[in-house]
N, CA, C, O and the ligand as a Tripos MOL2 file, in Angstrom:
@<TRIPOS>MOLECULE
protein
  309   307    78     0     0
PROTEIN
NO_CHARGES

@<TRIPOS>ATOM
      1 N          12.4030    6.3420  -11.4110 N.3       1 MET1
      2 CA         11.4390    7.4360  -11.2460 C.3       1 MET1
      3 C          10.8720    7.4040   -9.8410 C.2       1 MET1
      4 O          10.3060    6.3990   -9.4120 O.2       1 MET1
      5 N          11.0240    8.4900   -9.1390 N.am      2 ALA2
      6 CA         10.4910    8.5550   -7.7770 C.3       2 ALA2
      7 C           9.3660    9.5720   -7.6970 C.2       2 ALA2
      8 O           9.5120   10.7290   -8.0920 O.2       2 ALA2
      9 N           8.2560    9.1120   -7.1820 N.am      3 LEU3
     10 CA          7.1140   10.0090   -7.0110 C.3       3 LEU3
     11 C           7.0800   10.5080   -5.5750 C.2       3 LEU3
     12 O           7.3930    9.7670   -4.6430 O.2       3 LEU3
     13 N           6.7050   11.7430   -5.4080 N.am      4 SER4
     14 CA          6.4930   12.2290   -4.0560 C.3       4 SER4
     15 C           5.1910   11.6310   -3.5500 C.2       4 SER4
     16 O           4.3620   11.1630   -4.3300 O.2       4 SER4
     17 N           5.0220   11.6530   -2.2340 N.am      5 ARG5
     18 CA          3.8140   11.0890   -1.6310 C.3       5 ARG5
     19 C           2.5650   11.7820   -2.1880 C.2       5 ARG5
     20 O           1.5290   11.1550   -2.4110 O.2       5 ARG5
     21 N           2.6970   13.0770   -2.4030 N.am      6 LYS6
     22 CA          1.5480   13.8570   -2.8870 C.3       6 LYS6
     23 C           1.1810   13.4420   -4.3160 C.2       6 LYS6
     24 O           0.0090   13.2630   -4.6480 O.2       6 LYS6
     25 N           2.1990   13.2980   -5.1330 N.am      7 GLN7
     26 CA          1.9650   12.8550   -6.5170 C.3       7 GLN7
     27 C           1.3370   11.4820   -6.5390 C.2       7 GLN7
     28 O           0.4450   11.1880   -7.3350 O.2       7 GLN7
     29 N           1.8310   10.6490   -5.6390 N.am      8 LEU8
     30 CA          1.3220    9.2890   -5.5520 C.3       8 LEU8
     31 C          -0.1500    9.2990   -5.1520 C.2       8 LEU8
     32 O          -0.9660    8.5770   -5.7250 O.2       8 LEU8
     33 N          -0.4740   10.1150   -4.1740 N.am      9 ASP9
     34 CA         -1.8560   10.2170   -3.7210 C.3       9 ASP9
     35 C          -2.7600   10.6890   -4.8470 C.2       9 ASP9
     36 O          -3.8600   10.1720   -5.0430 O.2       9 ASP9
     37 N          -2.2780   11.6760   -5.5780 N.am     10 THR10
     38 CA         -3.0610   12.1970   -6.6960 C.3      10 THR10
     39 C          -3.2960   11.1190   -7.7390 C.2      10 THR10
     40 O          -4.3930   10.9490   -8.2710 O.2      10 THR10
     41 N          -2.2130   10.3980   -8.0080 N.am     11 LEU11
     42 CA         -2.2790    9.3260   -8.9890 C.3      11 LEU11
     43 C          -3.2620    8.2440   -8.5440 C.2      11 LEU11
     44 O          -4.0920    7.7800   -9.3250 O.2      11 LEU11
     45 N          -3.1520    7.8580   -7.2890 N.am     12 LEU12
     46 CA         -4.0310    6.8210   -6.7660 C.3      12 LEU12
     47 C          -5.4720    7.3060   -6.7210 C.2      12 LEU12
     48 O          -6.4070    6.5370   -6.9450 O.2      12 LEU12
     49 N          -5.6360    8.5750   -6.4330 N.am     13 GLY13
     50 CA         -6.9720    9.1370   -6.4150 C.3      13 GLY13
     51 C          -7.6060    9.0570   -7.7850 C.2      13 GLY13
     52 O          -8.7980    8.7780   -7.9140 O.2      13 GLY13
     53 N          -6.8100    9.3010   -8.8010 N.am     14 MET14
     54 CA         -7.3070    9.2250  -10.1640 C.3      14 MET14
     55 C          -7.6480    7.7830  -10.5250 C.2      14 MET14
     56 O          -8.6620    7.4990  -11.1620 O.2      14 MET14
     57 N          -6.7580    6.8790  -10.0930 N.am     15 LEU15
     58 CA         -6.9720    5.4690  -10.3990 C.3      15 LEU15
     59 C          -8.2200    4.9250   -9.7140 C.2      15 LEU15
     60 O          -8.9020    4.0460  -10.2410 O.2      15 LEU15
     61 N          -8.5060    5.4590   -8.5370 N.am     16 SER16
     62 CA         -9.6310    4.9230   -7.7670 C.3      16 SER16
     63 C         -10.9570    5.1400   -8.4870 C.2      16 SER16
     64 O         -11.9530    4.4880   -8.1720 O.2      16 SER16
     65 N         -10.9690    6.0390   -9.4350 N.am     17 LEU17
     66 CA        -12.1970    6.3030  -10.1630 C.3      17 LEU17
     67 C         -12.5010    5.2150  -11.1850 C.2      17 LEU17
     68 O         -13.6560    4.9530  -11.5180 O.2      17 LEU17
     69 N         -11.4310    4.5900  -11.6750 N.am     18 THR18
     70 CA        -11.6130    3.6440  -12.7820 C.3      18 THR18
     71 C         -11.1150    2.2470  -12.4850 C.2      18 THR18
     72 O         -11.3510    1.3140  -13.2530 O.2      18 THR18
     73 N         -10.4260    2.1080  -11.3700 N.am     19 ARG19
     74 CA         -9.7690    0.8340  -11.0550 C.3      19 ARG19
     75 C         -10.7510   -0.3470  -11.0430 C.2      19 ARG19
     76 O         -11.7160   -0.3390  -10.2790 O.2      19 ARG19
     77 N         -10.5120   -1.3430  -11.8700 N.am     20 PRO20
     78 CA        -11.4440   -2.4710  -11.9150 C.3      20 PRO20
     79 C         -11.1140   -3.5760  -10.9140 C.2      20 PRO20
     80 O         -11.9730   -4.3940  -10.5840 O.2      20 PRO20
     81 N          -9.8590   -3.6000  -10.4260 N.am     21 ASP21
     82 CA         -9.4470   -4.7350   -9.6010 C.3      21 ASP21
     83 C          -9.3140   -4.3590   -8.1220 C.2      21 ASP21
     84 O          -8.2820   -4.6120   -7.5000 O.2      21 ASP21
     85 N         -10.3450   -3.7670   -7.5820 N.am     22 GLU22
     86 CA        -10.2820   -3.3970   -6.1710 C.3      22 GLU22
     87 C         -10.3180   -4.6420   -5.2940 C.2      22 GLU22
     88 O         -10.9740   -5.6350   -5.6080 O.2      22 GLU22
     89 N          -9.5840   -4.5520   -4.1740 N.am     23 ILE23
     90 CA         -9.5900   -5.6940   -3.2640 C.3      23 ILE23
     91 C         -10.2800   -5.2940   -1.9610 C.2      23 ILE23
     92 O         -10.4160   -4.1100   -1.6540 O.2      23 ILE23
     93 N         -10.7030   -6.2780   -1.2210 N.am     24 ALA24
     94 CA        -11.3560   -6.0270    0.0600 C.3      24 ALA24
     95 C         -10.3210   -6.0220    1.1760 C.2      24 ALA24
     96 O          -9.1590   -6.3710    0.9680 O.2      24 ALA24
     97 N         -10.7640   -5.6190    2.3670 N.am     25 CYS25
     98 CA         -9.8620   -5.4910    3.5090 C.3      25 CYS25
     99 C          -9.1670   -6.8160    3.8550 C.2      25 CYS25
    100 O          -7.9820   -6.8290    4.1850 O.2      25 CYS25
    101 N          -9.9000   -7.9150    3.7790 N.am     26 ASP26
    102 CA         -9.2780   -9.1860    4.1670 C.3      26 ASP26
    103 C          -8.1540   -9.5710    3.2160 C.2      26 ASP26
    104 O          -7.1320  -10.1160    3.6340 O.2      26 ASP26
    105 N          -8.3490   -9.2870    1.9560 N.am     27 GLU27
    106 CA         -7.2990   -9.5870    0.9790 C.3      27 GLU27
    107 C          -6.1050   -8.6570    1.1690 C.2      27 GLU27
    108 O          -4.9510   -9.0520    1.0040 O.2      27 GLU27
    109 N          -6.4100   -7.4330    1.5130 N.am     28 CYS28
    110 CA         -5.3630   -6.4480    1.7730 C.3      28 CYS28
    111 C          -4.5220   -6.8890    2.9710 C.2      28 CYS28
    112 O          -3.2930   -6.8360    2.9350 O.2      28 CYS28
    113 N          -5.2040   -7.3250    4.0300 N.am     29 THR29
    114 CA         -4.5160   -7.7730    5.2430 C.3      29 THR29
    115 C          -3.5940   -8.9440    4.9500 C.2      29 THR29
    116 O          -2.4890   -9.0250    5.4880 O.2      29 THR29
    117 N          -4.0560   -9.8570    4.0880 N.am     30 GLU30
    118 CA         -3.2550  -11.0260    3.7290 C.3      30 GLU30
    119 C          -1.9200  -10.6350    3.0960 C.2      30 GLU30
    120 O          -0.8910  -11.2640    3.3440 O.2      30 GLU30
    121 N          -1.9570   -9.6000    2.2870 N.am     31 LYS31
    122 CA         -0.7570   -9.2130    1.5350 C.3      31 LYS31
    123 C           0.0000   -8.0660    2.1780 C.2      31 LYS31
    124 O           1.0200   -7.6090    1.6630 O.2      31 LYS31
    125 N          -0.5170   -7.6040    3.3170 N.am     32 LEU32
    126 CA          0.0170   -6.3850    3.9140 C.3      32 LEU32
    127 C           1.4740   -6.5250    4.3660 C.2      32 LEU32
    128 O           2.2780   -5.6170    4.1580 O.2      32 LEU32
    129 N           1.8140   -7.6610    4.9830 N.am     33 SER33
    130 CA          3.1760   -7.8280    5.4740 C.3      33 SER33
    131 C           4.1600   -7.8790    4.3150 C.2      33 SER33
    132 O           5.2600   -7.3310    4.3870 O.2      33 SER33
    133 N           3.7420   -8.5450    3.2490 N.am     34 GLN34
    134 CA          4.5740   -8.6190    2.0490 C.3      34 GLN34
    135 C           4.7880   -7.2210    1.4740 C.2      34 GLN34
    136 O           5.8870   -6.8510    1.0600 O.2      34 GLN34
    137 N           3.7090   -6.4710    1.4650 N.am     35 PHE35
    138 CA          3.7770   -5.1140    0.9300 C.3      35 PHE35
    139 C           4.6600   -4.2250    1.8060 C.2      35 PHE35
    140 O           5.4440   -3.4240    1.2980 O.2      35 PHE35
    141 N           4.5270   -4.3740    3.1320 N.am     36 ALA36
    142 CA          5.3070   -3.5590    4.0700 C.3      36 ALA36
    143 C           6.8020   -3.8660    3.9480 C.2      36 ALA36
    144 O           7.6280   -2.9540    3.9300 O.2      36 ALA36
    145 N           7.1410   -5.1450    3.8650 N.am     37 GLU37
    146 CA          8.5450   -5.5290    3.7230 C.3      37 GLU37
    147 C           9.1200   -4.9730    2.4320 C.2      37 GLU37
    148 O          10.2650   -4.5250    2.3720 O.2      37 GLU37
    149 N           8.2930   -5.0190    1.4100 N.am     38 ASN38
    150 CA          8.7120   -4.5050    0.1200 C.3      38 ASN38
    151 C           8.9770   -2.9900    0.1710 C.2      38 ASN38
    152 O           9.9870   -2.5110   -0.3460 O.2      38 ASN38
    153 N           8.0680   -2.2590    0.7930 N.am     39 SER39
    154 CA          8.2690   -0.8070    0.8580 C.3      39 SER39
    155 C           9.4270   -0.4450    1.7650 C.2      39 SER39
    156 O          10.1240    0.5430    1.5360 O.2      39 SER39
    157 N           9.6290   -1.2520    2.8000 N.am     40 LEU40
    158 CA         10.7370   -0.9940    3.7080 C.3      40 LEU40
    159 C          12.0620   -1.1850    2.9930 C.2      40 LEU40
    160 O          13.0380   -0.4890    3.2730 O.2      40 LEU40
    161 N          12.0890   -2.1260    2.0750 N.am     41 ALA41
    162 CA         13.2950   -2.3940    1.3010 C.3      41 ALA41
    163 C          13.4980   -1.3400    0.2160 C.2      41 ALA41
    164 O          14.5240   -1.3270   -0.4640 O.2      41 ALA41
    165 N          12.5090   -0.4560    0.0610 N.am     42 GLY42
    166 CA         12.6270    0.6130   -0.9210 C.3      42 GLY42
    167 C          12.4500    0.1420   -2.3490 C.2      42 GLY42
    168 O          12.8540    0.8210   -3.2920 O.2      42 GLY42
    169 N          11.8460   -1.0220   -2.5030 N.am     43 LYS43
    170 CA         11.6280   -1.5420   -3.8510 C.3      43 LYS43
    171 C          10.3750   -0.9190   -4.4560 C.2      43 LYS43
    172 O           9.5250   -0.3670   -3.7580 O.2      43 LYS43
    173 N          10.2930   -1.0280   -5.7540 N.am     44 THR44
    174 CA          9.0610   -0.5750   -6.3980 C.3      44 THR44
    175 C           7.9760   -1.6020   -6.1480 C.2      44 THR44
    176 O           8.2590   -2.7640   -5.8560 O.2      44 THR44
    177 N           6.7560   -1.1750   -6.2630 N.am     45 VAL45
    178 CA          5.6270   -2.0620   -5.9950 C.3      45 VAL45
    179 C           5.5180   -3.1140   -7.0890 C.2      45 VAL45
    180 O           5.3100   -2.7790   -8.2560 O.2      45 VAL45
    181 N           5.6550   -4.3770   -6.7220 N.am     46 PRO46
    182 CA          5.5610   -5.4300   -7.7360 C.3      46 PRO46
    183 C           4.1270   -5.6670   -8.1700 C.2      46 PRO46
    184 O           3.1740   -5.2580   -7.5070 O.2      46 PRO46
    185 N           4.0090   -6.3270   -9.2830 N.am     47 GLU47
    186 CA          2.6830   -6.6580   -9.7830 C.3      47 GLU47
    187 C           1.9860   -7.5510   -8.7560 C.2      47 GLU47
    188 O           2.6090   -8.4450   -8.1840 O.2      47 GLU47
    189 N           0.7330   -7.3160   -8.5320 N.am     48 GLY48
    190 CA          0.0150   -8.1080   -7.5460 C.3      48 GLY48
    191 C          -0.1400   -7.3670   -6.2350 C.2      48 GLY48
    192 O          -1.0820   -7.5920   -5.4760 O.2      48 GLY48
    193 N           0.8270   -6.4580   -5.9810 N.am     49 LEU49
    194 CA          0.7290   -5.6770   -4.7480 C.3      49 LEU49
    195 C           0.2240   -4.2640   -5.0330 C.2      49 LEU49
    196 O           0.0230   -3.4680   -4.1160 O.2      49 LEU49
    197 N           0.0270   -3.9720   -6.2920 N.am     50 GLU50
    198 CA         -0.4960   -2.6530   -6.6500 C.3      50 GLU50
    199 C          -1.8890   -2.4520   -6.0660 C.2      50 GLU50
    200 O          -2.2620   -1.3500   -5.6640 O.2      50 GLU50
    201 N          -2.6350   -3.5270   -6.0300 N.am     51 ALA51
    202 CA         -3.9900   -3.4480   -5.4860 C.3      51 ALA51
    203 C          -3.9570   -3.1240   -3.9980 C.2      51 ALA51
    204 O          -4.8370   -2.4380   -3.4790 O.2      51 ALA51
    205 N          -2.9180   -3.6320   -3.3120 N.am     52 VAL52
    206 CA         -2.7630   -3.3430   -1.8920 C.3      52 VAL52
    207 C          -2.4750   -1.8560   -1.7040 C.2      52 VAL52
    208 O          -3.0660   -1.1890   -0.8550 O.2      52 VAL52
    209 N          -1.5440   -1.3600   -2.5260 N.am     53 GLU53
    210 CA         -1.1940    0.0530   -2.4480 C.3      53 GLU53
    211 C          -2.4350    0.9170   -2.6850 C.2      53 GLU53
    212 O          -2.6580    1.9170   -2.0040 O.2      53 GLU53
    213 N          -3.2130    0.5110   -3.6430 N.am     54 HIS54
    214 CA         -4.4250    1.2500   -3.9630 C.3      54 HIS54
    215 C          -5.4230    1.1860   -2.8050 C.2      54 HIS54
    216 O          -6.0490    2.1870   -2.4570 O.2      54 HIS54
    217 N          -5.5580    0.0250   -2.2280 N.am     55 HIS55
    218 CA         -6.4990   -0.1330   -1.1270 C.3      55 HIS55
    219 C          -6.0800    0.7270    0.0690 C.2      55 HIS55
    220 O          -6.9210    1.3160    0.7480 O.2      55 HIS55
    221 N          -4.7790    0.7890    0.3130 N.am     56 LEU56
    222 CA         -4.2800    1.5840    1.4350 C.3      56 LEU56
    223 C          -4.5910    3.0610    1.2480 C.2      56 LEU56
    224 O          -4.7690    3.8000    2.2160 O.2      56 LEU56
    225 N          -4.6530    3.4760   -0.0040 N.am     57 ALA57
    226 CA         -4.9180    4.8820   -0.2880 C.3      57 ALA57
    227 C          -6.3810    5.2400   -0.0250 C.2      57 ALA57
    228 O          -6.7120    6.4000    0.2180 O.2      57 ALA57
    229 N          -7.2380    4.2450   -0.0760 N.am     58 ILE58
    230 CA         -8.6550    4.5530    0.0830 C.3      58 ILE58
    231 C          -9.2420    4.0380    1.3990 C.2      58 ILE58
    232 O         -10.3570    4.4060    1.7670 O.2      58 ILE58
    233 N          -8.4860    3.1810    2.1150 N.am     59 CYS59
    234 CA         -9.0250    2.5870    3.3410 C.3      59 CYS59
    235 C          -8.2230    3.0250    4.5630 C.2      59 CYS59
    236 O          -7.0600    2.6530    4.7160 O.2      59 CYS59
    237 N          -8.8430    3.8080    5.4220 N.am     60 THR60
    238 CA         -8.1580    4.3270    6.6050 C.3      60 THR60
    239 C          -7.7430    3.2140    7.5560 C.2      60 THR60
    240 O          -6.6400    3.2330    8.1030 O.2      60 THR60
    241 N          -8.6200    2.2570    7.7490 N.am     61 GLU61
    242 CA         -8.3410    1.1580    8.6820 C.3      61 GLU61
    243 C          -7.0920    0.3840    8.2910 C.2      61 GLU61
    244 O          -6.1970    0.1730    9.1090 O.2      61 GLU61
    245 N          -7.0420   -0.0320    7.0440 N.am     62 CYS62
    246 CA         -5.8960   -0.8040    6.5720 C.3      62 CYS62
    247 C          -4.6390    0.0510    6.5460 C.2      62 CYS62
    248 O          -3.5340   -0.4400    6.7760 O.2      62 CYS62
    249 N          -4.8220    1.3290    6.2660 N.am     63 CYS63
    250 CA         -3.6860    2.2450    6.2390 C.3      63 CYS63
    251 C          -3.0590    2.3390    7.6280 C.2      63 CYS63
    252 O          -1.8370    2.3400    7.7700 O.2      63 CYS63
    253 N          -3.9120    2.4190    8.6500 N.am     64 GLU64
    254 CA         -3.4070    2.4680   10.0240 C.3      64 GLU64
    255 C          -2.6900    1.1770   10.3880 C.2      64 GLU64
    256 O          -1.6590    1.1900   11.0620 O.2      64 GLU64
    257 N          -3.2430    0.0830    9.9390 N.am     65 GLU65
    258 CA         -2.6280   -1.2150   10.2050 C.3      65 GLU65
    259 C          -1.2640   -1.3030    9.5230 C.2      65 GLU65
    260 O          -0.3050   -1.8420   10.0750 O.2      65 GLU65
    261 N          -1.2080   -0.7650    8.3240 N.am     66 PHE66
    262 CA          0.0380   -0.7480    7.5680 C.3      66 PHE66
    263 C           1.1060    0.0820    8.2890 C.2      66 PHE66
    264 O           2.2600   -0.3320    8.3990 O.2      66 PHE66
    265 N           0.7010    1.2570    8.7760 N.am     67 GLU67
    266 CA          1.6480    2.1160    9.4900 C.3      67 GLU67
    267 C           2.1810    1.4140   10.7340 C.2      67 GLU67
    268 O           3.3730    1.4730   11.0370 O.2      67 GLU67
    269 N           1.2760    0.7500   11.4490 N.am     68 ALA68
    270 CA          1.6750    0.0150   12.6550 C.3      68 ALA68
    271 C           2.6640   -1.0880   12.3090 C.2      68 ALA68
    272 O           3.6570   -1.2980   13.0060 O.2      68 ALA68
    273 N           2.3740   -1.7810   11.2250 N.am     69 LEU69
    274 CA          3.2330   -2.8640   10.7580 C.3      69 LEU69
    275 C           4.6130   -2.3370   10.3800 C.2      69 LEU69
    276 O           5.6270   -2.9710   10.6710 O.2      69 LEU69
    277 N           4.6470   -1.1960    9.7420 N.am     70 MET70
    278 CA          5.9110   -0.5790    9.3500 C.3      70 MET70
    279 C           6.7530   -0.2450   10.5760 C.2      70 MET70
    280 O           7.9720   -0.4140   10.5630 O.2      70 MET70
    281 N           6.1010    0.2290   11.6330 N.am     71 HIS71
    282 CA          6.8040    0.5370   12.8780 C.3      71 HIS71
    283 C           7.4540   -0.7200   13.4500 C.2      71 HIS71
    284 O           8.6210   -0.7200   13.8420 O.2      71 HIS71
    285 N           6.6590   -1.7920   13.4830 N.am     72 VAL72
    286 CA          7.1580   -3.0660   14.0160 C.3      72 VAL72
    287 C           8.3500   -3.5430   13.2080 C.2      72 VAL72
    288 O           9.3640   -3.9520   13.7740 O.2      72 VAL72
    289 N           8.2350   -3.4950   11.8940 N.am     73 LEU73
    290 CA          9.3020   -3.9710   11.0260 C.3      73 LEU73
    291 C          10.5650   -3.1180   11.1770 C.2      73 LEU73
    292 O          11.6770   -3.6460   11.1800 O.2      73 LEU73
    293 N          10.3920   -1.8150   11.3020 N.am     74 ARG74
    294 CA         11.5410   -0.9260   11.4750 C.3      74 ARG74
    295 C          12.2450   -1.2150   12.7990 C.2      74 ARG74
    296 O          13.4730   -1.2580   12.8770 O.2      74 ARG74
    297 N          11.4360   -1.4090   13.8320 N.am     75 ASP75
    298 CA         11.9950   -1.6510   15.1600 C.3      75 ASP75
    299 C          12.7500   -2.9590   15.2310 C.2      75 ASP75
    300 O          13.7040   -3.0990   15.9970 O.2      75 ASP75
    301 N          12.3220   -3.9060   14.4380 N.am     76 SER76
    302 CA         12.9190   -5.2420   14.5090 C.3      76 SER76
    303 C          14.1890   -5.3400   13.6890 C.2      76 SER76
    304 O          14.8390   -6.3850   13.6830 O.2      76 SER76
    305 N          14.5560   -4.2750   12.9990 N.am     77 GLN77
    306 CA         15.7490   -4.3330   12.1650 C.3      77 GLN77
    307 C          17.0210   -4.0370   12.9520 C.2      77 GLN77
    308 O          18.1140   -4.0480   12.3850 O.2      77 GLN77
    309 ZN         -9.2680   -1.9360    4.1180 Zn       78 ZN78
@<TRIPOS>BOND
     1     1     2 1
     2     2     3 1
     3     3     4 2
     4     3     5 am
     5     5     6 1
     6     6     7 1
     7     7     8 2
     8     7     9 am
     9     9    10 1
    10    10    11 1
    11    11    12 2
    12    11    13 am
    13    13    14 1
    14    14    15 1
    15    15    16 2
    16    15    17 am
    17    17    18 1
    18    18    19 1
    19    19    20 2
    20    19    21 am
    21    21    22 1
    22    22    23 1
    23    23    24 2
    24    23    25 am
    25    25    26 1
    26    26    27 1
    27    27    28 2
    28    27    29 am
    29    29    30 1
    30    30    31 1
    31    31    32 2
    32    31    33 am
    33    33    34 1
    34    34    35 1
    35    35    36 2
    36    35    37 am
    37    37    38 1
    38    38    39 1
    39    39    40 2
    40    39    41 am
    41    41    42 1
    42    42    43 1
    43    43    44 2
    44    43    45 am
    45    45    46 1
    46    46    47 1
    47    47    48 2
    48    47    49 am
    49    49    50 1
    50    50    51 1
    51    51    52 2
    52    51    53 am
    53    53    54 1
    54    54    55 1
    55    55    56 2
    56    55    57 am
    57    57    58 1
    58    58    59 1
    59    59    60 2
    60    59    61 am
    61    61    62 1
    62    62    63 1
    63    63    64 2
    64    63    65 am
    65    65    66 1
    66    66    67 1
    67    67    68 2
    68    67    69 am
    69    69    70 1
    70    70    71 1
    71    71    72 2
    72    71    73 am
    73    73    74 1
    74    74    75 1
    75    75    76 2
    76    75    77 am
    77    77    78 1
    78    78    79 1
    79    79    80 2
    80    79    81 am
    81    81    82 1
    82    82    83 1
    83    83    84 2
    84    83    85 am
    85    85    86 1
    86    86    87 1
    87    87    88 2
    88    87    89 am
    89    89    90 1
    90    90    91 1
    91    91    92 2
    92    91    93 am
    93    93    94 1
    94    94    95 1
    95    95    96 2
    96    95    97 am
    97    97    98 1
    98    98    99 1
    99    99   100 2
   100    99   101 am
   101   101   102 1
   102   102   103 1
   103   103   104 2
   104   103   105 am
   105   105   106 1
   106   106   107 1
   107   107   108 2
   108   107   109 am
   109   109   110 1
   110   110   111 1
   111   111   112 2
   112   111   113 am
   113   113   114 1
   114   114   115 1
   115   115   116 2
   116   115   117 am
   117   117   118 1
   118   118   119 1
   119   119   120 2
   120   119   121 am
   121   121   122 1
   122   122   123 1
   123   123   124 2
   124   123   125 am
   125   125   126 1
   126   126   127 1
   127   127   128 2
   128   127   129 am
   129   129   130 1
   130   130   131 1
   131   131   132 2
   132   131   133 am
   133   133   134 1
   134   134   135 1
   135   135   136 2
   136   135   137 am
   137   137   138 1
   138   138   139 1
   139   139   140 2
   140   139   141 am
   141   141   142 1
   142   142   143 1
   143   143   144 2
   144   143   145 am
   145   145   146 1
   146   146   147 1
   147   147   148 2
   148   147   149 am
   149   149   150 1
   150   150   151 1
   151   151   152 2
   152   151   153 am
   153   153   154 1
   154   154   155 1
   155   155   156 2
   156   155   157 am
   157   157   158 1
   158   158   159 1
   159   159   160 2
   160   159   161 am
   161   161   162 1
   162   162   163 1
   163   163   164 2
   164   163   165 am
   165   165   166 1
   166   166   167 1
   167   167   168 2
   168   167   169 am
   169   169   170 1
   170   170   171 1
   171   171   172 2
   172   171   173 am
   173   173   174 1
   174   174   175 1
   175   175   176 2
   176   175   177 am
   177   177   178 1
   178   178   179 1
   179   179   180 2
   180   179   181 am
   181   181   182 1
   182   182   183 1
   183   183   184 2
   184   183   185 am
   185   185   186 1
   186   186   187 1
   187   187   188 2
   188   187   189 am
   189   189   190 1
   190   190   191 1
   191   191   192 2
   192   191   193 am
   193   193   194 1
   194   194   195 1
   195   195   196 2
   196   195   197 am
   197   197   198 1
   198   198   199 1
   199   199   200 2
   200   199   201 am
   201   201   202 1
   202   202   203 1
   203   203   204 2
   204   203   205 am
   205   205   206 1
   206   206   207 1
   207   207   208 2
   208   207   209 am
   209   209   210 1
   210   210   211 1
   211   211   212 2
   212   211   213 am
   213   213   214 1
   214   214   215 1
   215   215   216 2
   216   215   217 am
   217   217   218 1
   218   218   219 1
   219   219   220 2
   220   219   221 am
   221   221   222 1
   222   222   223 1
   223   223   224 2
   224   223   225 am
   225   225   226 1
   226   226   227 1
   227   227   228 2
   228   227   229 am
   229   229   230 1
   230   230   231 1
   231   231   232 2
   232   231   233 am
   233   233   234 1
   234   234   235 1
   235   235   236 2
   236   235   237 am
   237   237   238 1
   238   238   239 1
   239   239   240 2
   240   239   241 am
   241   241   242 1
   242   242   243 1
   243   243   244 2
   244   243   245 am
   245   245   246 1
   246   246   247 1
   247   247   248 2
   248   247   249 am
   249   249   250 1
   250   250   251 1
   251   251   252 2
   252   251   253 am
   253   253   254 1
   254   254   255 1
   255   255   256 2
   256   255   257 am
   257   257   258 1
   258   258   259 1
   259   259   260 2
   260   259   261 am
   261   261   262 1
   262   262   263 1
   263   263   264 2
   264   263   265 am
   265   265   266 1
   266   266   267 1
   267   267   268 2
   268   267   269 am
   269   269   270 1
   270   270   271 1
   271   271   272 2
   272   271   273 am
   273   273   274 1
   274   274   275 1
   275   275   276 2
   276   275   277 am
   277   277   278 1
   278   278   279 1
   279   279   280 2
   280   279   281 am
   281   281   282 1
   282   282   283 1
   283   283   284 2
   284   283   285 am
   285   285   286 1
   286   286   287 1
   287   287   288 2
   288   287   289 am
   289   289   290 1
   290   290   291 1
   291   291   292 2
   292   291   293 am
   293   293   294 1
   294   294   295 1
   295   295   296 2
   296   295   297 am
   297   297   298 1
   298   298   299 1
   299   299   300 2
   300   299   301 am
   301   301   302 1
   302   302   303 1
   303   303   304 2
   304   303   305 am
   305   305   306 1
   306   306   307 1
   307   307   308 2
@<TRIPOS>SUBSTRUCTURE
     1 MET1         2 RESIDUE 1 A MET
     2 ALA2         6 RESIDUE 1 A ALA
     3 LEU3        10 RESIDUE 1 A LEU
     4 SER4        14 RESIDUE 1 A SER
     5 ARG5        18 RESIDUE 1 A ARG
     6 LYS6        22 RESIDUE 1 A LYS
     7 GLN7        26 RESIDUE 1 A GLN
     8 LEU8        30 RESIDUE 1 A LEU
     9 ASP9        34 RESIDUE 1 A ASP
    10 THR10       38 RESIDUE 1 A THR
    11 LEU11       42 RESIDUE 1 A LEU
    12 LEU12       46 RESIDUE 1 A LEU
    13 GLY13       50 RESIDUE 1 A GLY
    14 MET14       54 RESIDUE 1 A MET
    15 LEU15       58 RESIDUE 1 A LEU
    16 SER16       62 RESIDUE 1 A SER
    17 LEU17       66 RESIDUE 1 A LEU
    18 THR18       70 RESIDUE 1 A THR
    19 ARG19       74 RESIDUE 1 A ARG
    20 PRO20       78 RESIDUE 1 A PRO
    21 ASP21       82 RESIDUE 1 A ASP
    22 GLU22       86 RESIDUE 1 A GLU
    23 ILE23       90 RESIDUE 1 A ILE
    24 ALA24       94 RESIDUE 1 A ALA
    25 CYS25       98 RESIDUE 1 A CYS
    26 ASP26      102 RESIDUE 1 A ASP
    27 GLU27      106 RESIDUE 1 A GLU
    28 CYS28      110 RESIDUE 1 A CYS
    29 THR29      114 RESIDUE 1 A THR
    30 GLU30      118 RESIDUE 1 A GLU
    31 LYS31      122 RESIDUE 1 A LYS
    32 LEU32      126 RESIDUE 1 A LEU
    33 SER33      130 RESIDUE 1 A SER
    34 GLN34      134 RESIDUE 1 A GLN
    35 PHE35      138 RESIDUE 1 A PHE
    36 ALA36      142 RESIDUE 1 A ALA
    37 GLU37      146 RESIDUE 1 A GLU
    38 ASN38      150 RESIDUE 1 A ASN
    39 SER39      154 RESIDUE 1 A SER
    40 LEU40      158 RESIDUE 1 A LEU
    41 ALA41      162 RESIDUE 1 A ALA
    42 GLY42      166 RESIDUE 1 A GLY
    43 LYS43      170 RESIDUE 1 A LYS
    44 THR44      174 RESIDUE 1 A THR
    45 VAL45      178 RESIDUE 1 A VAL
    46 PRO46      182 RESIDUE 1 A PRO
    47 GLU47      186 RESIDUE 1 A GLU
    48 GLY48      190 RESIDUE 1 A GLY
    49 LEU49      194 RESIDUE 1 A LEU
    50 GLU50      198 RESIDUE 1 A GLU
    51 ALA51      202 RESIDUE 1 A ALA
    52 VAL52      206 RESIDUE 1 A VAL
    53 GLU53      210 RESIDUE 1 A GLU
    54 HIS54      214 RESIDUE 1 A HIS
    55 HIS55      218 RESIDUE 1 A HIS
    56 LEU56      222 RESIDUE 1 A LEU
    57 ALA57      226 RESIDUE 1 A ALA
    58 ILE58      230 RESIDUE 1 A ILE
    59 CYS59      234 RESIDUE 1 A CYS
    60 THR60      238 RESIDUE 1 A THR
    61 GLU61      242 RESIDUE 1 A GLU
    62 CYS62      246 RESIDUE 1 A CYS
    63 CYS63      250 RESIDUE 1 A CYS
    64 GLU64      254 RESIDUE 1 A GLU
    65 GLU65      258 RESIDUE 1 A GLU
    66 PHE66      262 RESIDUE 1 A PHE
    67 GLU67      266 RESIDUE 1 A GLU
    68 ALA68      270 RESIDUE 1 A ALA
    69 LEU69      274 RESIDUE 1 A LEU
    70 MET70      278 RESIDUE 1 A MET
    71 HIS71      282 RESIDUE 1 A HIS
    72 VAL72      286 RESIDUE 1 A VAL
    73 LEU73      290 RESIDUE 1 A LEU
    74 ARG74      294 RESIDUE 1 A ARG
    75 ASP75      298 RESIDUE 1 A ASP
    76 SER76      302 RESIDUE 1 A SER
    77 GLN77      306 RESIDUE 1 A GLN
    78 ZN78       309 GROUP 0 **** ****
C-alpha cells in the first residue's frame, strides 16, 4: 500500500491530535539518520521510527534537517 504525500500528511495530522508517544527534537535527531536511510531504501517505516516520522510532520526544524540529510545520503550513493 502506497500513500501519497498528501494522504500521509492528512493521516499524520489526524494522528497528531491523539498521539500519546510524541518525541522531542533531540530524540528525533538521534534516530534521524536511521530514518533517512530507511526512507531512501524505500522501505516502510519500521516500528520505533514511526515517532520520528510523526515528529517530522509537526517540526519544521527537524524536517529541514531531514531534507538536508537526505540530500547528503543521495549524493553519497
Ligand atoms: Zn523537532
